C-alpha positions in Angstrom: 13.4 110.8 129.6 11.9 112.0 133.1 11.0 110.0 135.9 7.4 110.4 135.6 7.3 109.1 132.0 8.8 105.8 133.6 5.7 105.3 136.2 3.4 102.2 135.5 0.1 101.1 136.8 2.1 99.1 139.7 3.5 103.1 140.7 -0.2 104.5 140.6 -1.8 101.3 142.7 1.3 101.8 145.0 0.2 105.7 145.5 -3.0 104.7 145.8 -2.2 102.5 148.6 -0.4 105.1 150.5 -2.8 107.7 149.7 -5.5 105.6 151.9 -2.6 104.6 154.5 -2.3 108.2 155.0 -5.8 108.7 155.0 -6.6 105.9 157.6 -3.6 107.3 159.7 -4.9 110.8 160.2 -8.8 109.4 161.0 -7.3 107.2 163.6 -5.3 109.9 165.2 -8.2 112.0 165.5 -10.4 109.3 167.0 -7.8 108.1 169.3 -7.0 111.7 170.3 -10.6 112.8 170.9 -11.8 109.2 171.9 -14.8 109.0 169.2 -16.6 111.7 171.3 -18.1 115.2 170.2 -14.7 116.4 169.5 -14.1 114.3 167.0 -17.3 114.5 165.4 -16.9 118.2 165.5 -13.9 118.1 163.3 -14.9 116.0 160.8 -16.1 118.8 158.7 -13.4 120.7 158.5 -11.3 117.9 158.2 -13.1 116.7 155.1 -12.3 120.2 153.5 -8.5 119.8 154.4 -8.2 116.4 153.3 -8.1 116.3 149.1 -4.9 119.4 149.9 -3.4 117.2 152.1 -3.6 113.9 150.2 -2.6 116.0 146.8 0.5 117.4 148.9 1.1 113.5 150.3 1.6 112.3 146.6 4.3 114.8 145.8 6.1 113.8 148.9 5.5 110.1 148.2 6.9 110.6 144.6 9.8 112.9 146.1 11.4 110.4 148.5 10.8 107.6 145.9 8.1 105.7 148.0 6.2 105.0 144.6 8.8 103.8 142.6 10.4 101.4 145.0 10.0 97.8 144.4 8.3 96.6 147.7 10.0 92.8 147.0 13.4 94.5 147.9 12.2 97.0 150.9 15.2 97.4 153.3 16.7 99.9 155.6 17.1 102.9 153.2 12.9 102.5 152.6 12.4 102.3 155.9 14.4 105.7 156.3 12.1 107.0 153.5 9.1 106.4 155.1 10.3 108.0 158.3 11.2 111.1 156.2 7.9 111.0 154.6 5.8 110.8 157.8 7.8 113.3 159.5 7.6 115.8 156.4 3.5 115.6 156.5 3.6 115.9 160.1 5.5 118.9 159.9 2.7 120.2 157.1 0.1 119.4 159.7 2.2 121.0 162.4 2.2 124.4 159.9 -1.6 123.7 159.1 -2.8 124.0 162.6 -0.3 126.4 164.0 -0.5 128.9 161.1 -3.5 128.5 158.9 -6.4 126.6 160.6 -6.1 127.6 163.9 -6.1 131.0 164.4 -8.0 132.2 161.1 -10.7 129.6 161.3 -11.4 127.9 164.8 -9.8 130.7 167.0 -8.3 127.3 169.0 -5.9 124.4 167.8 -7.7 122.2 165.4 -5.4 119.1 165.7 -3.7 119.7 168.6 0.1 118.6 169.3 -1.0 115.4 170.8 -3.0 114.4 167.4 0.0 115.4 165.5 2.3 113.2 167.5 -0.3 110.4 167.0 -0.4 110.8 163.3 3.7 110.3 162.9 3.3 107.1 164.8 0.5 105.6 162.7 1.8 107.1 159.3 5.2 105.3 159.7 3.1 102.1 160.7 0.6 102.2 158.1 3.0 103.2 155.6 5.3 100.1 156.7 3.0 97.2 157.6 2.0 96.4 153.8 5.5 96.4 152.5 6.9 94.4 155.1 4.4 91.8 154.9 4.7 91.4 151.3 8.4 91.1 151.7 8.0 88.5 154.3 5.7 86.8 152.1 8.2 87.0 149.1 11.2 86.2 151.4 9.1 82.6 152.9 8.1 81.5 149.4 11.9 81.7 147.7 12.8 79.9 151.0 10.5 77.6 150.6 11.2 76.9 146.4 15.1 76.9 147.4 14.6 74.1 149.9 12.0 71.7 147.5 13.8 72.5 144.3 16.8 70.0 144.9 18.8 72.8 146.7 22.2 72.0 148.3 23.1 72.1 151.6 25.8 75.1 151.5 28.4 75.9 154.0 29.2 79.9 153.3 32.9 80.9 153.9 33.8 84.5 154.7 33.1 87.7 156.5 29.6 88.5 157.8 29.4 91.5 155.4 30.0 88.9 152.1 28.1 86.5 153.5 25.0 88.6 153.9 25.4 89.7 150.2 25.2 86.1 148.9 22.4 85.5 151.4 20.4 88.4 150.2 20.9 86.8 146.3 19.4 83.8 147.5 16.5 85.5 149.4 16.2 87.6 146.1 15.9 84.4 143.6 19.1 85.4 142.1 21.0 82.6 143.1 19.2 79.1 142.7 19.6 75.7 144.3 21.8 76.4 147.1 20.4 76.4 150.8 22.9 77.8 153.3 23.0 75.9 156.6 26.1 78.0 158.1 28.5 80.6 157.9 32.6 80.1 158.7 34.2 83.5 159.2 38.0 84.7 159.5 36.4 87.5 162.0 36.4 86.1 165.7 33.7 88.7 166.0 30.8 87.4 163.5 31.3 83.7 165.9 28.3 82.9 167.7 26.0 85.6 166.0 23.3 85.0 163.2 23.2 86.3 159.6 20.0 86.6 158.3 18.8 83.6 160.8 21.9 81.6 159.4 24.4 80.9 162.4 27.6 81.6 162.2 29.2 77.9 163.2 33.2 79.0 163.6 36.3 79.8 162.1 37.7 78.7 158.6 40.0 76.1 160.6 36.6 74.3 161.9 35.7 73.4 158.2 36.3 69.6 158.4 34.7 69.5 162.5 31.5 71.0 160.7 31.2 68.9 157.5 32.0 65.8 159.8 29.0 67.0 162.6 26.6 67.6 159.4 27.2 64.4 158.2 26.3 62.5 161.6 23.1 64.5 161.7 22.3 62.7 158.1 22.3 66.6 156.8 25.8 66.2 154.6 26.9 69.2 153.4 27.2 69.2 149.6 28.9 72.5 148.5 31.1 75.3 150.0 30.7 79.0 148.5 33.8 80.9 149.3 33.1 84.8 149.5 35.7 87.1 148.1 36.7 87.5 151.9 37.7 84.0 152.1 40.4 84.7 149.2 42.5 87.2 151.4 45.9 85.8 152.6 45.3 85.4 156.4 42.2 83.0 155.4 44.4 80.3 153.9 41.8 79.9 150.6 44.5 77.0 149.4 44.0 75.2 152.6 40.4 75.5 152.0 40.0 74.0 148.5 42.7 71.4 149.6 40.5 70.0 152.3 37.2 70.5 150.6 38.5 68.4 147.7 39.3 65.6 150.1 36.0 65.8 151.6 34.7 65.4 148.1 32.5 68.9 148.5 31.9 70.8 145.6 33.7 74.3 146.3 32.3 77.6 144.4 33.1 81.1 144.5 30.9 84.6 144.4 32.5 87.0 142.7 33.3 90.5 144.2 29.9 92.9 143.5 32.4 96.1 143.4 33.5 95.1 140.0 29.7 95.1 138.7 29.5 91.4 138.6 26.1 89.7 138.6 25.8 87.5 141.8 26.4 84.5 140.6 28.5 81.6 141.5 31.6 80.4 139.5 34.0 77.6 139.9 37.4 78.7 141.9 39.9 78.9 139.5 43.8 78.4 140.6 44.4 81.9 139.6 42.2 83.1 142.5 44.5 81.8 145.0 47.5 83.0 143.5 47.2 86.8 143.7 47.7 89.8 146.6 44.6 91.6 147.0 43.2 93.2 143.9 43.4 97.2 144.0 39.8 99.2 144.8 38.8 100.3 141.3 36.8 103.5 141.2 34.0 102.2 138.8 31.7 105.3 138.8 35.0 107.1 137.7 35.3 104.5 134.7 31.6 104.6 133.7 32.2 108.6 133.7 34.5 108.4 131.1 33.4 105.4 128.9 29.5 106.4 128.8 27.9 107.0 125.9 31.3 107.1 124.0 32.4 105.4 120.4 35.3 103.3 121.2 37.8 101.2 118.9 40.0 98.3 120.2 42.4 96.8 118.1 43.3 93.4 118.9 39.9 92.9 120.3 39.9 89.3 120.2 43.0 88.7 122.2 42.6 87.8 126.0 43.6 91.4 126.7 41.6 93.0 124.2 38.4 91.3 124.6 38.3 92.0 128.4 38.7 95.5 127.5 35.7 95.3 125.0 33.6 93.5 127.7 34.4 96.2 130.3 33.6 99.4 127.7 30.1 97.6 127.5 29.7 97.3 131.0 30.6 100.7 131.6 28.2 102.2 128.8 29.6 102.6 125.5 27.8 103.6 122.8 29.2 102.2 120.2 32.1 99.5 120.2 34.3 98.6 116.9 36.5 95.5 117.2 39.6 95.2 115.2 41.3 91.9 115.0 43.1 90.0 112.0 42.1 86.6 113.6 38.7 85.9 112.0 38.0 82.9 115.1 39.0 85.5 117.4 36.8 87.9 116.0 33.8 85.7 115.6 34.1 84.6 119.5 34.7 88.2 121.1 31.0 89.3 118.6 29.3 85.9 120.1 30.3 86.8 123.8 28.9 90.6 123.4 25.8 89.6 121.4 22.6 90.7 123.1 24.0 94.0 125.2 22.8 97.5 124.3 26.0 98.9 122.6 26.3 99.1 118.7 29.1 96.6 117.9 30.8 95.8 115.2 33.6 93.7 114.4 36.2 94.2 111.2 39.1 92.0 109.9 41.9 94.2 109.4 45.7 94.0 109.9 46.9 97.0 111.9 49.9 96.7 109.4 47.8 97.7 106.8 48.0 101.6 107.3 45.5 102.5 104.4 42.7 100.3 105.8 43.0 101.1 109.5 43.1 104.8 108.3 40.1 104.2 106.7 38.5 102.1 109.4 38.9 104.9 112.0 37.9 107.6 109.8 34.7 106.0 109.2 33.9 105.1 112.7 35.0 108.3 114.1 36.2 107.1 117.7 36.2 109.3 121.0 38.7 106.6 122.6 41.0 103.9 120.9 42.6 101.3 123.0 45.4 99.2 121.0 46.0 96.2 122.2 47.1 94.4 118.7 50.8 93.4 119.4 52.6 90.1 118.6 54.1 89.3 122.3 55.7 85.9 122.9 59.2 86.6 123.5 60.9 83.5 122.3 58.6 83.8 118.8 60.0 87.3 118.3 63.8 86.5 119.3 63.7 84.1 116.2 61.4 86.5 113.9 61.9 89.9 115.5 61.6 91.7 112.1 57.6 90.7 111.9 57.9 92.4 115.9 58.8 95.4 113.9 56.4 95.4 111.6 53.5 95.0 113.8 54.4 96.4 117.4 56.2 99.5 115.7 54.9 100.2 112.6 51.6 99.0 113.6 51.4 100.9 116.5 52.0 104.2 114.5 49.6 103.5 112.2 47.2 103.3 115.3 48.2 106.6 116.5 48.2 108.5 113.3 44.7 107.2 112.1 43.1 107.9 115.7 44.6 111.5 115.4 43.4 111.9 111.9 39.9 110.4 113.0 39.8 113.4 115.7 39.8 110.8 118.9 40.2 112.2 122.3 42.6 109.5 123.5 44.9 106.4 122.3 45.7 104.3 125.0 48.4 101.6 124.0 48.9 98.3 125.9 52.9 98.2 126.4 54.5 95.8 128.8 56.9 96.1 131.9 59.8 94.1 129.3 59.7 97.6 127.6 61.9 99.1 130.6 65.6 98.7 129.7 64.4 96.0 127.1 66.5 92.7 127.0 64.0 91.4 124.4 62.8 92.2 120.8 59.3 92.5 122.4 60.5 95.1 125.1 62.6 96.8 122.3 59.7 97.1 119.7 57.1 97.9 122.4 59.7 100.8 123.9 59.9 102.3 120.7 56.2 102.6 120.0 56.0 104.2 123.9 58.7 106.6 122.3 56.5 107.6 119.5 52.9 107.9 121.2 55.1 110.2 123.8 56.4 112.3 121.4 53.2 112.6 119.4 51.8 113.5 123.0 54.3 116.1 123.3 54.3 117.6 120.3 50.2 118.0 120.4 50.4 119.9 123.6 52.7 122.1 122.4 50.8 122.8 119.1 47.4 122.6 121.0 45.7 126.2 121.5 42.2 125.5 120.1 39.1 125.3 121.8 39.2 121.2 121.8 41.7 119.9 124.3 44.5 117.9 121.8 44.4 114.1 121.7 45.9 112.3 124.8 48.2 109.1 123.5 49.6 107.4 126.7 51.3 104.1 127.1 50.2 101.7 130.0 52.7 99.0 131.1 52.0 95.9 133.1 53.4 92.6 133.5 52.0 89.0 132.7 48.5 88.4 133.1 46.9 85.4 134.9 45.2 83.1 132.0 45.9 85.3 129.0 47.1 83.3 126.2 50.5 82.3 126.5 50.4 82.5 130.4 52.4 80.1 132.3 49.6 79.7 134.6 47.6 77.4 132.0 50.7 76.0 130.7 51.5 74.8 134.2 48.0 73.6 134.5 48.4 71.4 131.4 51.5 69.9 132.5 49.9 68.8 135.8 47.0 67.3 134.0 49.5 65.5 131.9 51.1 64.0 134.8 54.1 66.6 134.2 56.6 67.1 134.5 56.4 71.1 135.1 58.8 73.0 133.1 60.6 76.3 134.6 63.4 77.9 133.1 65.3 78.8 136.1 65.1 78.5 140.3 65.2 82.3 141.0 63.1 83.4 137.8 60.4 86.1 139.1 57.4 87.9 137.5 54.3 89.9 138.3 51.2 88.9 138.2 47.7 90.4 137.6 44.2 89.3 136.7 42.8 90.0 133.0 39.9 92.1 134.7 42.0 94.1 136.9 44.4 95.2 134.6 42.0 96.1 132.3 40.1 97.9 134.8 43.6 99.5 135.6 44.2 100.4 132.0 40.9 102.4 131.7 41.3 104.2 135.1 44.9 105.5 133.7 42.7 107.1 130.5 40.4 108.8 133.0 43.8 110.5 134.8 45.2 111.3 131.7 41.9 113.0 130.1 41.4 114.6 133.5 40.3 118.5 133.6 44.1 119.5 133.9 46.5 118.1 131.2 48.7 115.8 132.7 52.5 115.7 131.7 52.7 112.1 132.5 52.2 109.7 129.5 53.5 106.0 130.4 51.9 104.6 133.5 52.4 101.5 135.3 50.2 99.3 137.2 50.6 98.4 140.8 51.6 94.5 140.3 52.4 94.1 144.2 55.1 92.1 145.1 56.6 90.1 142.2 56.1 85.7 142.5 58.7 83.7 142.3 58.0 81.0 138.9 58.9 77.9 140.9 57.0 78.6 144.1 54.0 79.1 141.7 54.8 76.0 140.0 54.7 74.3 143.4 51.5 75.8 144.6 49.4 74.7 141.9 50.8 71.1 142.2 49.6 71.1 145.9 46.1 72.7 144.8 45.9 70.0 142.5 46.2 67.6 145.3 49.6 66.4 144.2 52.9 66.6 146.0 55.8 68.3 144.5 58.8 66.3 143.6 57.0 63.3 144.5 53.4 62.9 142.2 54.8 65.9 139.9 58.3 66.7 138.8 59.7 70.0 138.3 62.5 70.4 135.8 64.5 73.5 135.0 65.1 74.0 131.3 67.1 77.2 131.2 66.7 80.5 130.2 65.4 81.7 126.7 66.8 84.3 124.4 65.2 87.5 124.9 64.5 86.5 129.0 65.7 87.9 132.2 65.6 86.9 136.3 63.6 90.0 137.3 61.0 92.6 135.6 61.3 96.0 136.6 58.8 98.7 136.4 60.8 102.3 135.7 63.8 102.9 133.8 66.6 104.5 135.7 66.1 107.6 133.5 62.8 107.8 134.0 61.6 110.0 137.1 58.5 108.5 138.7 55.6 110.3 139.7 52.7 110.1 142.1 49.1 110.9 140.5 47.4 110.0 143.4 45.2 107.1 141.9 45.1 103.9 143.6 47.3 101.1 141.6 48.9 103.2 139.5 52.2 104.7 139.0 53.3 107.3 136.1 56.6 108.2 134.8 57.5 111.5 133.3 58.3 111.0 129.4 61.7 110.9 128.1 61.4 110.5 124.4 63.6 111.7 121.7 62.2 114.6 119.3 59.5 113.6 116.7 62.2 114.7 113.8 64.7 112.1 115.2 62.5 109.7 116.0 61.0 110.1 112.1 64.6 109.6 110.6 64.6 106.0 112.4 61.3 105.5 111.3 62.2 106.3 107.5 65.5 104.4 108.0 63.5 101.1 109.5 60.9 101.2 106.6 64.2 101.0 104.1 65.5 98.2 106.4 62.5 95.8 106.4 62.0 96.4 102.9 65.7 95.1 102.3 65.0 92.6 105.0 68.5 93.9 106.2 68.7 92.8 109.8 71.9 94.3 110.8 70.7 97.7 109.7 67.4 97.3 111.7 69.4 96.1 114.7 71.7 99.1 114.4 68.8 101.5 114.0 66.7 100.1 117.0 69.8 100.1 119.1 70.4 103.8 118.3 67.2 104.5 119.4 66.8 102.6 122.6 70.6 102.7 123.7 69.9 100.7 126.8 68.6 97.8 124.6 70.5 94.5 126.0 69.2 91.7 124.1 71.6 89.0 122.4 69.1 88.2 120.3 69.6 87.8 116.4 
């Protein structure tokens, strides 16, 4: 569709306004230059002859510079610059008209003159801007009036000026309702004493109690605090703000980062917001370029990771999405969550162990990209029933990879785990075997790919614990704190990496953009940068404090001992995997280190026979042979 086809009556009315403003600017410039005397009236006949052509040219200029298609309600600096550009182009056009076409050929002297042209430029800018700014001010005052009368809560904003300005714009536009900003507390000393969109910066973050007390004395009690993204940086001490606000009985909200594509709505502050290092900066345009218009399949799409990937690919413009899930309640929940989106979404009950069904589903759907998130992943459970992990994590992954290849997909992205590196658990071992199969298949396809279509890519993406995911330690600690304790930690020295679900999923898609780049990469294992590992006991203590309680006094911490398949420290790369810098923020890569496919197929055939006989000893021997670094004491 062209821009012309989207024009509405409002656009034509704007164009009419701009034509009238341009006509007025031209006539007023003449009148002022010649002071309404004989010179002005002598020029009117020729001016009326030129005017239709000049106005026709003006309409084209208005459209090219987006004046006719910009909403006046949101007029801003870029729009003001466009008005200046329009006035400049039209002024240059008058200059060319006067100096080249009219003066020497018609009058023998200059028709407009330099003074008239300069006057015209200033008048054109003024006339085009006046109505727009007046309308913007009218809408601004009306929204402010409604905000103050609709039971809006007096609100204190916390964060740097740039973040506060985005939030204030959201309030002015009506996107954020029922709050009335009375002041800003900024961690930046350069902001203090300044005004942001007519709202004063009252001090630093440490002044929160004094400011709230001051407003209370003036009978203007602050009812709400809104923390912007910069308020969650470590130097801003976000947990201190939250604890003080809770003591003062003030509601605390957060505004999500707008870079992630979230709408500017307020949400509750979750404990997870306070437990992280700064997130990696994601190139969302790159992700949208990969996903827009594509057909995508997500296996395990009802799980915590899978459902977030579904949400992200829809947000990035996928045309079609097939959600494969073996849990009916989970499939229903994710379908409901995505209802009303523009993508064509289909949910199907299926188990990735069922090879024929997975092959048939993918052949019918014909995906461009497959995200394989379905897995059994709870370490203690798989240490007890690890043959089930083999069936799902190994054979299920093989089924998905083979089905994606048969269906003509461009890429399959397998969600792996940092526990796959020199594994000590059956979760890590089964995921490492699945990684090796994908690596070997990716290698063979690259070696055989000589056709017009690039060969399919198969990549694995490893990362650690995801905050608030199913089985994560954070919701477990929350529940234990709410129940009055104790909080159970396996070992005082245990450390883990943590990420948010959103960041992990965005980086998974980013890894796919690298794998599908114009030049085929020789890496097929990607590891997300998870920052510094967190000591689990420190995490538990911090969560207790954030709940307004004292560790060891209000809530006890009990050490229960390490469980089978656990280790104290997670690692990111195996010793035999050379790391590679790929130039993408937040992602590292490893060169493949897998046995040849012929050897893998022998192990797979032997595993199938051993699984059929439930021969645990043989299964263990085969897996140990395939992954010699395996060090589990399970089974």
